[in-house]
N, C-alpha and C positions, 0 to 999 in steps of 0.2 A: 271496190276497185282494188285490184292487185297492187301491192306497193311498188313492184317493178314497173308497171305501166305508169303509175303516178310519177315515179322518178324520171322515167323516159319522157313523159309529157312536160315535166318541169324543165328538164335539160333542153328539150326542143324549144320551149318558150323562151328560155334565157338566151339560147343561140339566136333565135329570130330577133330578139331585142338588141343583142350585141351587133348583129349585122345591120339592122335598120339604123341604129344610132351611128355606127361607123360610116354608113353611106351618107347620112345627113351631115355629119361633121366634115367628112371629106369634101362633099359637094359645097358646103357653105364656105370652108376655108379656101378652096380653089376659086370660088366665085369672088371672094374678097381679094385674093391675090391677083386675079385677072383684072379686077377693077383698078388696081394700082399699076398695072403694066404687064405686057406680054412681050418677051424679048426673043430675038433670033438665036441668041446663045447665052449661056450663063455669064460669060465675060461682058457681053453687052448690058446685061442686067446689073452687074457690079459697077460698070462705068456709069450707068444711069443713076445708081444710088450715090456714087461719088459726086456726080453733078448736083444732086439734090442736097447733099449733106455737107459739102465742103466749099470753101471759097473758090472763085474762078481761077486763081493762080495755082491750082492743085497740079501735082504730078502723080499719076497713078501707074503702078507697076503690078500686074497680075503675077502672083507668085505660084499659085496652084489653082487649077480648074479641072476637076475630075470627079469621078464617083466618090461617094462618101465611104463606100466599102473598099477594103483592100483588094478584093478579088474581082471587082467590077460586076458583082452579082446583081445589083439593082442599078442598071445603067441610066435610069431616068431620075435618080436622086444624086445631085451633084453638090459639092461644097467648093466655094471659091474663096481664096484668100488673096487680099491685095495689100499693097503697102502704099499709103497715100501721104505725100509731103505737101503741106499747104501752110499758108500764113495763119489760117483760122478755120474753124468749122463754120458752116453757113449760119448757124445761130449766134455766132460771135464768140463762142466758148473757145478756150485755149486748146491747142493741140497737145497730143501726148509727147513722149520722149523725142527730143530733137525736132520738134515741129512735124511729127510723124504719127500716124495711126496705122494699125494693121487689122482692119476689119475682116471678118470671115462670115460668110452667109450661105444658107441653103437655097438652091434653085431646083425646082422640079419641072420635068418636061411633061406638059400636057399635049394633047393632040393639036392644040392651037399654037404652041410654042412654050418657051421657058418662063416660069413665074417665080418670084421671090416669096419664100415662106419663112417667116421668122422662126428662130429656134424654139421659142415659147409655144408655138402652135404644134409642136411635135411633127416636124416634116418627115421623119423616117416612118412614123405610123401612117401619116397621110399617104406617103409614097407606097407603102405596102398595100393599103386599101385601094389606091389608084390602080394598081396592077390587078387586084382581085376583081374590081368593077369595070375594067377595060377603059379606064380614063387616062392611063399613062401613055406618053409618047414612046417612040422607039428607043430613044436614048443612045448612048455611046459608051462602051465599056472602057475605051482607052482615053486617058486625060488629054485635053487639048493643050493645056499648059501643065507639064509634069514637074513635080518636085524633084529637082536635080539631086544626084547623090552627094555632091559637094556643097549643096545649098545650106547656108547657115540657118539653123533653126531659131536663132534669136532675131526678132524683127526690129526694124527701125534703128539700125546702127548708124 
């Protein structure tokens, strides 16, 4: 067998394995995320997380909710930053600076709605493959809560 044919078949085999693994990983992560909640908007998802992880006396302010890319290129991958003031976290642990935390999290839009995907699950890679496999929702390129030009980049002051 010609070495070019052998290299071509090897490259084709590796490509098939990468695509198959990517489909399996993306499908499994989205199923896991859906089982934990599907939200009408990324902000609703962040508010649901605040309800779950903070004491009932919490005060939540969404500071940013928009695409993770600067140019809105992937409108189905959003990052949400909130500022949460509360007496304690739901597990009883102490809050951060001044009784405040500033969590940020990824939300991906599927055809069923928005789901939370933790950073450790590689949400940008999942989002890329969602688009390739037709699993991504329509998305929105413009932020719903934009980072203001005069907004202080230091959280929890």
